[in-house]
N, C-alpha and C positions, 0 to 999 in steps of 0.2 A: 505257311504256304496255303493259300486259299484260292481255289478255282471255282467259279460259278458254273456248276455242272449242268444245270438245266439250260442256261444260256449257251454254254459251249455245245451241248448236244443239238440244240435247236439250230444253231448256226451251221454246224457240220452237216446235219441231215438235209436242211433246206438247200445249202450250197451244193451238196453232192448229188442229190437226186433230181433237182430241177433241170430242164433242158439246157444243154450246153454242147460244145463241139464234140466232146468225147462220148456223151450219151447218145446224141443224135447219130453220129457216125457209126457207133456200135449197133444201134437199131437198124440202120441201113444195111450193115454187113450181115446182120441176122436175117433180114429180108432176103438178101441175095444168096446166102450160103448156109443158113441154119446156125443154130446156137453153137455147136461144137467147133465150127470153123471160125468163130469169133474169139476163141479162148486165147490164142497167141496174141491177138490184138489187145484183148482185155489185160493180159499179163503185162504187155508193154506199157499200157496206160497206168496200171497199178505201180509198176516199178518207177515210172516217171513221177507219180505222186510221192512215192517213198523218198526218192532222191531229192525232190523239191522241198519236201518237209524237213529232211535232214539239213539241207543247205540253208533254208530259212531259219531253222533253229540255231544252227552254229554261227551263222553270220548275220543274224537279224540286225544287230546294232550297226555294223559297218555298212551293210547293203541299204538299210533305210536312210542312211545319210546321203547316199548317191542315187537312190531310187528315183527322185524327181527328175533327174537328168536322163536316166535310162528309160523311163516309162514310155515316152512317145515312140522311141525306136522299137522297143519290145512289143508295143501294141501293133505297129504296122507289120512287123515280121510275123507275129502270130496271126494277124488278120489275113495276111497273104496266104499262109499255109491253110487256114480254115477255108478260104475261098477256093483253093485248089481242091480240097476235099468236096466242097459243094458242087464244083463242076463235074467231078467224078461221079457223084451221086446223081446229078441231073442226067448224065449220059448212060446211067446204069440200065442194063437189060435184065429182064426177069424170065428169060427163056429157059434157064437152068440146064443148059447143054454143057458138054465137056469143053467147049471152046470159050466159055465165059471167063471173065477176068479172075485172076487169083484173089482170094480174100485178103484184106488188110492184115499185115503181120505184126510181129513184135516191134520191129524197128519203126513202123508207122505210128504205133501207139506211143512209144517212147518219145519220138520226135514231136508228136502233137503236144504232149504234156510239157516237154521242155521249152516249147515255143508258145505256150498257152498263157497269155497275160492274165486271164481270169484265174488260173491256178496260182500264179505268182501273187496277185492281189489277195486272193483267198488265204494263201500260206502266210504272207506277211501279217495280215489282219489277225489271223488265228494265233500266231506266236506273240504278237505285241499286245493283243487285247485279252487273251485267255491263258496262254501257255508260257508266258515269260518266266514264271517261277521255276520251270523245269529245264530251261535251256542250258543250265550249267551242269546238268546231270546227264552224262552220256547214255546211261542205261534207260532212264526215263524218256529221254529224247528219242532213242531208237524204238522204244516200245510205242510211243505216241505216233511216230512216223509209220510204223507197221500197222497199227490199228486204223489210221487214217487211210492208208493204202488199201487195207482190207475192206473198209467202208466204200471206197471208190469202186473196188471190184464188184461188190454187191450191187451198187447202183448201175454199173454198166451191164451186169448180168440181167437185171430187171428189164433194162431197155433192149437188150439182145433177145430176151425171151418174148418181149412184145413184138419185135420185128419178126421173129420166127413164127409167132402165132398168126400174124396177118399175111404171112407168105402164101398160105393156101388160097388166098382170095385175089392174088395178083396175076392171074392168067388173063384178065381182061385188060386190053390196051389202055382204055380210058382210066381205069383205076390205077394201073401201073404208072402212067404219066402223072396222075394226081399225087400219088405218094412220093414220086421222085421230086416233083415241084415243091411239095410241102416240106420235105426233109431238107432240100437244098435251100429253101427260103429261110428256114430256121438257122442254118449255118451262115447264110448271107447276112441276116439280121445281126447275128452274134458278131460277125466280122466287122460290119459297119459300126455297131455300137462300141466295139473295142477301140476303133480309131478315134471316135469322138467327133468325126467330121459332120455328120448329120444329126447325131443323137448324143446325149450325155454319155461319157465313157461307162461301159458296162463293167461292174465290179462285183456282181453277185453270182 
């Protein structure tokens, strides 16, 4: 059993820490509510990663046979949910009053990951290119899924802390609008790229 560790770590870290729907939405939640209020959402995201990794490991062979037929539908469903998050971010208010919208919770994070085609492509690639030798060992598969979920949690934490850090500077209306637009456009770009309508399908 030989796994190219350097290539595996490079792929995992680059895929996990680069901008994507989970990282961008966590940063936005950090801006709105502070780091502590992102923890439930981050937990939902991490559990989603854990479940997706288990599913991909256990059923990789079967699902890869039918994945080409499912891919377009999954991309559009995931893109629709990402656009929903983008609209919410665009309308976000940074007045920090008691009437502000509640922070994204566990269910939002879990749903985003289960409908995230980027995560599906990432998981399938991971288990077919790097971790295929461990898919028949339940203990190793569970450990790998846990470590990947923990890595995901670390990535969203970094983005949440970034959002919390710039929160102090968002009392100026122009800066608030600029941040909202930038974060929303990141998500819109991700959604459009996922569909492959205007851009090559996003798989990284």
